[in-house]
N, C-alpha and C positions, 0 to 999 in steps of 0.2 A: 633177719641177720644180715649185717654187712659182710660183703666178701672182703677177704683179706689177702695179702701176698700178692704174687704175679698173677694177674687175671684180666680178661676183657672188661670185667665189671669192678675192679678193685675200688673199695670204699663205698660201693652202692649197695643198696638192699634189693633182694629178689623176692618176688611173690609169685608162687606157682598157681595153676589152675586147681580148682577143686577135683576131687576123685570121680565125681559123678559128671564131669564136664562131657559134652557132646559137640559135635561139629553141627553146622546148619541143617536142618530138616532132620534133626535128633539122629544123624548119622555117626556111627562110632568110628568109622575109618575114613580118612580123607587122603586124597591124591592131589598133589600140587605138580602140574606140568610146568617146567621152566625152560627157558631158552636163553643163552648167553650169547650176547654181541659184543665181541672184544675188538678194541682198537688201540693201537700205540701212539705216543705223541710223535710229533715230527721228529725224525733223527733216531727214534727207538724202533726196535722190532723184537719179536718174540724170541725167547730163549729156547723155546720147545718148537719143533718143526717136525714135518711128517718124514724126513730123511734119518732122524734119529741121531746122527753124529753132529755135534755143533761146529760151527767154524771158529777159528781162532778169535780170542777176545778182541773186540773192538771193530771186527769186520761184519759190514752189514749183510745180514742174511736175507737176501731178496727172495729166495725161495720159500722160507718161513712167512716172510710179509706178505707174499702174493698168496699164499695158503690161506691166511687169515683174512684177507680182503675178499675172498670168495664169499664170506658170509653175508656181507651187505649188497655185494654186486649181484649175487645170484641165489644164495641158500635162503634168505630171509623171504624173498617172494614165494618159494616153493613151501616153506613152513607156514606163512600165513594162509596160504591156500589149503593146506592140511587142517589148520585150525578153524578155518571158516566151513570146511566141508564137515567137520566133526561137530561144529556148534559148541566150541568150549573157549574159555578164556585162559591164557597162560601168563605166567610172571615172567617179564622179560628183563634180564639184566643188561643194561646199556651203558657203556662208557660215553662220557660226554663228547669227546672228540668225534665220535660218529654222529651225534647230533649236529655238529659242525659240518662234517664231510658228507653226511647224507641225510639232509634234513626231511626231504621227501619220504624216505623210507621210515624214519623214525615217526613222522607225522602219520603214516599208514598204520603204524604199530599201534599208536595212540588212538586214533579214530576207529579202529577195529574194536577198542574197548579192553585191550590188554593191559595189565598192571605193569608200569615201568619202574623198575628199582635202579637207582643210581649206582654204577659200577666204577666209582672214581672217575677222574677226567680220562686217564688211560691205564691200561694194564701195567704200565712202568710207574704209575704213581701209586705207590703202595704205602698206606699209612705206617706201617711198622719202621719205615725209613726216614719218616718225616719228624721233625720236632713239633710241639703243640702249634706254634704259630703258622708254620707251613701247612699243618694238616687242616687247621682252620680255615686257611685260604683256599685249600683245595676243595673242602666242602662247600665253600660260598661260591667258587668259581664253577664247580660242577652243577650246583643248585641253579645258578643264574642261567647258564646255558640251557638247560631244559625249560625254565620258566619262560625265557624269551622265546623259545620255539613253540611250546605248547600252552603258554598261558597259565602253567600251574607247576609246582615243584613236585618230584615224586615224594611218596609216603615212605618208602623203604630205601635202604642201602645195603649193599654188599660189597665189600672191598675186594680188589683183585686177590686171588688166593683164599678168600674169605679170611684174610689174615689182618687184624686190626692192630692199632698200637694200644698201649694202656688207657689212652685218652679218647679213642674213638668213640665209644658209646656215649660217653658223656657230651662230647662236642655235637654229635649227631642229635642228642636230646635237646641241647640248647638251641640248634639250628631249626627244631621244629619237626623232625623226622619222627614217625610213629613207629618204626621197627628197623631192626638191623639183623642181618643174617650172618654175622662174623663169629659164630660159635657152633661148635658140634657137640656140646656138653649134656645135651638132653634130648629127649624125643618129642617134646611139646613146647610150644612158646611159654614165655613167663615174663612177668613184669619187673623192669630194672629201674629203680628209683634212685636219683641222684639230687636229693633235697628239693630244690625248686624245679627240677625238671625230670622227666622219666620218658621211657620208650619201652617197646617189647623186644625182647631177644627172640629170634625166630630161628632156632637151631636147624642146620642143614646136614648135610652128609654126602659121601662120595659114593654110596652104594650102587646107584644107578645113574652114572655120569659117563657120557661117551668118551671124554678125553682119557681119563685113566684107564677105563675098560679097553677101548679100541686102540687108542694111539700109544699109550704108555706100555701097556701089557699084551697088546696084539691079539685081543679077543675078537670073535665074531660079533657083529651087533646084534644077532639072535640071542647072545647070553643075557640080554637084558630081559627077555622073556622069562628065563629060568630064575633071575633074580626076584623079579617081580612076583612070580607064582609061589616061591618059596616063602617070601616075605608075607603075602597075602595068607598062605596056608598056616603059617606060625601064628600071626596075630589073631586069626579066626579061632585058632584051636587053643592057644595058651594065654592069650592076653584077655583082660577085662575091660581095661580102660580104653580112652580115645587113643589113636594111634594115627600116623601120618608117613608118607613117603613122598619123596620129590624126584620123579623121573626128570633128568636134566640132559639136554643136549646143547651144542654150540652151533650157531649158524654156519660156521666154516667147516664143522666135522660131520654131524648127521644131518646138516642142511643139504648135504649131497645126496645123489639118488642112491647110494650105497647104504645110507643109514635111515633115510627119512621113511622108508616103509615100516621099519621095526617101531619107529616112533609113533606112526599112525596106528599101528596094530596094538601098541600099549594103550593108546587112547581108547581105542574100541574095545579093549579088554576091560578097561576100568569103568567104562560107560555101561557095560553089560551087567555088572555087579550090583545088586539091589542095596547093598550096605556100604557103598561107597559115595561119598561127596565129593565133587571135583570143583575147585576154584582157585582164585588167585590168592596170593598172601595178603594182599589188600583187603580183600573181602574177608579172609580169616580174621585178621587183626581187628576189623570193625565188628565182628562176631564176638571176638574174645574179650573186648573192652566191656561187655556186659556181665563178665564173670569176675574180673579182678578190678 
């Protein structure tokens, strides 16, 4: 049935996974570790900063800008070491402007085998604010930058704020993307069909995300343990179908010494569970395509 009204998939058909779907290795539970690498276009800066109180409109916030620059200058090196030490692959959300400014770091991420999801050109280039022509141009620009650096385009896309326009999913499908993460409306991925083109919606969530938990609401990084444990206990006790969760950190937030320890502990905890499959969202979509 086609979605109607205001929707990320208006006018498209949606096809869900079968009830007996399982993740690779016949696992019922999946954990996708994600790292966001955020950058802003020249002359732009984050609206959210560590100080909490924003400056007057139009005044460059160099405090917030320096805060996010930490991610590619220092945080990502630490994160890559953790992932290598734990021998797992993560899904990396990367703004294309960072591939221009830090090409060596982005190549290191790709060479390590992590999945790269396009995160728009910059965090200030939000599809919801663009008309269709401008959005198409942004998708092309973003894709071309990654292809020029890495020799291939990303398979997945997640917009800043995971906030699409009504056209985003269709434009991404026409551009050859296999999946997008601009929705929080389901637990599991599903196929979205736009007549001649299609892609998969890979719903996300903010349940285990360092920025709202630690920066916006001031919680200890260790709260991530409680949330993960409660989720795992619930889905084991009360759920019968496949399930997933996506612990997400930002290179400039938990890429610091104060948060990275908890991220690594979550990885160790997930690895120790016999019923959990750990993979990238690219790997998951490759598996899911066999079922839809």
